[in-house]
N, C-alpha and C positions, 0 to 999 in steps of 0.2 A: 287433214290427215296428220297423225302424230309423227313427230320427227324421229327417225331411227338413230339410236345411239351407236356409235362406232367405237370399237376397242382400239385404243391408240397405244396400248402397252407394247413396248419393244421386247425383243427376245432377251435383252439384257435385264429389263425390268422383271420379266417372268422368272429368269434364272435367279435373280436376287431374292425374290419372294420365296421361291422353292428352297433356296439355301437356308433362309431363316426358318422355314418350316421343317427342315430336315433335322430330326432328333437322333443323335447317336444311340446305338443299341443299349449301351450301358446306362444311359439316362432313361430309356423307355422301360427298362426292367432293373431298377436299382436294387431290388431285393432278390436278385437271382439267388438260387439256393446254394450253389457251389461256393464254399469258403465262408459261409455265414458262421459267425462266432457268438459264443455266449459264455459268461463266466458263472461259476458256482463256488460258493464258499463251503468247504468241508467243515465238519464239527470241530476240528482242531484249529480252524482259522486259515488253513491253506486254501489259496485261490486256484481253482482249476479252470482252464480255458478249453472249451469244447469247440470243435470246428467241423462243419458238415463236409464230408469227403466227396460228395457227389452221389447221385442216385445209384449209379452202377456199383461204385465202391461200397456203398451202404448195403446194397443187396448182396454183394459178395461176402461181406462180413456175416450176414445172416446165414447165407447158404453154406459157407465154409465152417460154420459153428455147429452144424447139424451132424448127428451120428447117422449110421446106416439105416436107421428107422425113421429118419426125418425129424427127430427130436433135438431141440437146441441143447447143446452141452454148455452149461453156464460158464464154466471155467474157460473154455475156448472162446466163447462170446465176449467175456469180460477182457480177456487178453487182447482180442482184436479191437475192442473199444479203446483200451489205453494205448494201443499202438497206432490207431488210425483216427480216433475222434478226440481223445484228450491230448492236446498239443502242448499244454503247459500245466504243471511242471514236466520236464522231460525226464526220461530214464525210469519211468514207472515199471516195476516188475513185481514179482511175488514178494521179494525181500523188502521192497518199499513199504508194503502194508504191514510187515512184521517189525520194522525198525522202531516205530513209535506207537504207543497205545492210543486208542481213540482217534485214529486217522479217519475212520469212517468209510471203510472199504465198501460196505453195502450202500451207504448213502450216496457216495460218489458214483458207484456203478449204476445205481438206479437213476440218478440224475443224468448220467451220460446216455443211458438207454432211452430215457424219456426224451432227451434232446434229439437223438437220432430218429426216434419214432415220429416226432412232430415234423421233422424236415423231410423224411422220406415219403411221407403221406402226400 
Protein backbone atom coordinates (compact mmCIF):
# COMPACT_ATOMS: atom_id res chain seq x y z
CA UNK A 1 0.00 0.00 0.00
CA UNK A 2 1.21 3.52 -0.86
CA UNK A 3 2.07 5.71 2.03
CA UNK A 4 -0.33 8.64 2.49
CA UNK A 5 1.29 12.09 2.54
CA UNK A 6 0.21 14.33 5.35
CA UNK A 7 0.12 18.10 5.13
CA UNK A 8 2.35 19.44 7.87
CA UNK A 9 1.96 23.13 7.02
CA UNK A 10 1.06 25.21 10.00
CA UNK A 11 -1.44 28.03 10.05
CA UNK A 12 1.51 30.46 10.11
CA UNK A 13 3.00 28.86 6.99
CA UNK A 14 -0.29 29.14 5.13
CA UNK A 15 -0.73 32.80 6.13
CA UNK A 16 2.83 33.59 5.00
CA UNK A 17 2.22 32.05 1.57
CA UNK A 18 -1.12 33.80 1.21
CA UNK A 19 0.47 37.14 2.13
CA UNK A 20 3.12 36.66 -0.58
CA UNK A 21 0.42 35.83 -3.12
CA UNK A 22 -1.70 38.83 -2.15
CA UNK A 23 -1.27 41.49 -4.83
CA UNK A 24 -2.49 45.02 -4.09
CA UNK A 25 -5.24 46.32 -6.42
CA UNK A 26 -2.96 49.04 -7.79
CA UNK A 27 -0.51 46.39 -8.98
CA UNK A 28 -3.24 44.16 -10.42
CA UNK A 29 -4.46 47.00 -12.61
CA UNK A 30 -1.49 49.31 -13.24
CA UNK A 31 -3.12 50.86 -16.30
CA UNK A 32 -6.36 51.87 -14.63
CA UNK A 33 -7.92 54.51 -16.87
CA UNK A 34 -8.48 57.29 -14.33
CA UNK A 35 -5.65 59.80 -14.43
CA UNK A 36 -3.85 58.33 -17.45
CA UNK A 37 -1.73 61.06 -19.06
CA UNK A 38 -0.34 61.68 -22.52
CA UNK A 39 1.59 64.57 -24.02
CA UNK A 40 1.11 66.21 -27.40
CA UNK A 41 3.33 68.78 -29.07
CA UNK A 42 1.43 71.53 -30.84
CA UNK A 43 2.57 72.98 -34.17
CA UNK A 44 4.25 75.90 -32.37
CA UNK A 45 6.23 73.57 -30.08
CA UNK A 46 3.98 73.98 -27.03
CA UNK A 47 3.68 70.75 -25.07
CA UNK A 48 0.15 69.88 -23.95
CA UNK A 49 -0.60 67.28 -21.30
CA UNK A 50 -3.88 65.41 -21.56
CA UNK A 51 -5.29 63.55 -18.56
CA UNK A 52 -8.24 61.16 -18.62
CA UNK A 53 -10.86 62.53 -16.18
CA UNK A 54 -12.61 59.19 -15.64
CA UNK A 55 -15.42 57.53 -17.56
CA UNK A 56 -18.29 59.39 -15.89
CA UNK A 57 -16.63 62.79 -16.31
CA UNK A 58 -15.78 62.00 -19.93
CA UNK A 59 -19.39 61.06 -20.63
CA UNK A 60 -20.54 64.27 -18.90
CA UNK A 61 -18.28 66.29 -21.21
CA UNK A 62 -19.98 64.72 -24.21
CA UNK A 63 -23.52 64.98 -22.81
CA UNK A 64 -23.17 68.60 -21.69
CA UNK A 65 -21.76 69.63 -25.07
CA UNK A 66 -24.93 68.66 -26.94
CA UNK A 67 -27.69 71.04 -27.97
CA UNK A 68 -31.42 70.38 -27.60
CA UNK A 69 -31.38 68.15 -30.68
CA UNK A 70 -28.57 65.94 -29.42
CA UNK A 71 -25.95 67.43 -31.74
CA UNK A 72 -22.52 68.14 -30.26
CA UNK A 73 -21.72 71.87 -30.19
CA UNK A 74 -18.03 71.92 -31.03
CA UNK A 75 -17.20 75.16 -29.21
CA UNK A 76 -18.79 73.87 -25.98
CA UNK A 77 -17.07 70.49 -26.40
CA UNK A 78 -13.66 72.07 -26.96
CA UNK A 79 -14.07 74.35 -23.94
CA UNK A 80 -14.88 71.29 -21.83
CA UNK A 81 -11.78 69.56 -23.21
CA UNK A 82 -9.43 72.36 -22.23
CA UNK A 83 -11.04 72.66 -18.80
CA UNK A 84 -11.14 68.93 -17.97
CA UNK A 85 -8.72 67.04 -20.22
CA UNK A 86 -5.88 69.44 -21.07
CA UNK A 87 -4.15 69.83 -17.71
CA UNK A 88 -1.07 71.65 -18.99
CA UNK A 89 -0.56 74.42 -19.89
CA UNK A 90 -3.12 75.86 -17.51
CA UNK A 91 -5.34 78.84 -18.15
CA UNK A 92 -6.37 77.98 -21.69
CA UNK A 93 -9.31 80.06 -22.91
CA UNK A 94 -10.45 81.60 -26.18
CA UNK A 95 -7.90 84.44 -25.87
CA UNK A 96 -5.10 81.88 -25.50
CA UNK A 97 -5.69 80.71 -29.07
CA UNK A 98 -5.68 84.30 -30.41
CA UNK A 99 -2.52 85.47 -28.59
CA UNK A 100 -0.07 83.72 -30.92
CA UNK A 101 -0.42 82.75 -34.54
CA UNK A 102 -0.02 79.09 -35.42
CA UNK A 103 -0.84 77.75 -31.94
CA UNK A 104 -2.70 74.95 -33.64
CA UNK A 105 -6.17 75.23 -32.14
CA UNK A 106 -7.62 72.54 -34.43
CA UNK A 107 -4.61 70.23 -34.09
CA UNK A 108 -4.63 70.42 -30.29
CA UNK A 109 -8.40 70.00 -29.98
CA UNK A 110 -8.39 67.04 -32.38
CA UNK A 111 -5.58 65.40 -30.40
CA UNK A 112 -7.43 65.96 -27.10
CA UNK A 113 -10.64 64.56 -28.63
CA UNK A 114 -8.76 61.53 -29.95
CA UNK A 115 -7.17 60.96 -26.53
CA UNK A 116 -10.53 61.14 -24.74
CA UNK A 117 -12.16 58.85 -27.30
CA UNK A 118 -9.48 56.17 -26.92
CA UNK A 119 -9.74 56.07 -23.13
CA UNK A 120 -13.52 56.27 -22.80
CA UNK A 121 -13.87 53.24 -25.06
